[in-house]
N, C-alpha and C positions, 0 to 999 in steps of 0.2 A: 504494500500500500504506500509506504513512504517513497519507494522508487517511482511509482506512478505520479505522485504529487511533484517530485523533483523534476520529472520529465515535462510535466505540464507547466511548471514555473519557468523552466529553461526555454520552452517553446514560446511562451508569451513574452519573455524578455528579449527574444531575438527580433531582428528587424524583418519586416515584410520585404522580400526581394521581388521587385517589380520590373517591368520592361520586357520588351520582346527578346532581349538577350539574357534574361535573368538566369537561365539554366547554366550559362557560362560561368557566372560568379558563384552560383549556388553549388556547382559541382567542381569548382576550382580549375576550370578549363580556360587558361589564359592564351594569349594576352587579352586582358579586358580591364576596364576601369569601373570600379564600383563607387558610386557617390552616395554617402550617407547624408540624408537630407535633414536639415534642422530648421526650425522656425516657420513651419507652414502656417499660413493664415487660416486655412480651413481645408476641408477634404473635397471641395467641389472640383469638377473638371478633371484634367489630366496633367501628368507630369511628363515633360519632354526633356530628354538629355541629348544634346547635339554634339557631335565630334567633328572638328575642323582641322585643316592643316595648321601648323603652329607658326604662321607668318601673318604679318599685319595685312597684306593685300588680300588674303583669302579668308581671314576670320570674319564671320557673320555674313559672308557672301551668299547669294542664292544657291540653294541645293541643286537646282537644275543646271546652273552655270558650272558649278564645281564638278558635277557628274559628267557634263558634256566635255569637260577638259580632262577627264580621267583622274581628278584629284580626290583625296580622301574627304568623304562626308558620310556620316551615319547619324540617323535619328532613331532613338528608341523611345517609345511612349507607352503610357499605361494609365488607367484609372487609378485613383488613390484608394488604399484601403480605408475603412471607416475609422480605424484607430491604430495606435501603436507607432513604433519607429518605422521609417521607410528608407530603403536603399534601392537605388536604381542602377542597372548595369548596362554597359555598352561594350561590345567587343571591338577590338582594334585590329588592323591588318597585321601589324607586327610590333614588337617592342620599339619604342621611340617617343618622341615628344609630339604632343597634340595639344589642341586648344578645345576647351569644352564650355558649353553654356547650358545651364539648367533653367528650365522655364516652367512655371506653374500656370498652365493655360486654363484659367478659371472659367472662361465664358465659351470655350469651344470654337474659337476663330483660328484660321490659319495664320493670321498676322498677329504680331504682338500687340496687345491692348495696353497702352501706357496706363490707363485709368484703373484696370482691374487685375491684370496679370502680375505675377511675381517673377523675379529672376535671381539667379545665384551663380557665383563664380568661385573657383577654387581659392583665390587669394582672400576671400571674405572681407574685402574692403568695401565701404559704403560707395555705391554707384552715384549717388546724389542725382545729378541731371545729365550724366554722360553715359555713352555706351561703354561697356567694359573694354579695357585694352587687352592686347595680346599677352602682355606680361601678367595681367591678373588672371588670365584664362589658361595658362600653360600647365600641363600635367605631363610628367615623364612616366610613361607606362613601361613596366618591366615585362618579363616573359610570363609571369603569373597574373594574379589579380592585384591591381594597384588600387588602393582605397584612399579616397579623399573625403573630407567633411565639408559640406557646403551649407552656408547659412542663407536662407531665402531672404529676399528683400522685396518690399512693396512700396508703393507710392505713399509717402507721408509728407504732408505740406508741399514743399517745392521740389522734392526729389525722392529718390529711392534710398531706403535704409532698412536694416533689420528691424523686425518688430521688437518693441520694448515691453 
């Protein structure tokens, strides 16, 4: 009986692994990047994790343009679980440096909604009123599962910042 309660407690303390690539992280099949999400405003909509080339000219460019040029781009998305910690996983083509953006798409639009959506970057610096820079978004992915913690930011007053 005590063993059963220990297993239940461990399972509830674990993060919900979400995203189309979640099996890669859950099963330890790298290379992949797992983002542990912190500071969600709510559980509405979807969470999107986007992977870009790690250079200024390609970061946040259109996915269709990057794909047409044969450049790295990957988006994994998932509905949010009702409760608990959240981790989202994206596979990467090979170990190396990439840029990532985490987006809480709260209203279900394909374009970022400044008024309602949230964003997060690995550097966890307040975005205020600017797009994240490549330096704030870089992640060095190893051969296994590379884990980063990302604090979500939402519009507060005149700019984006973590929820307080």
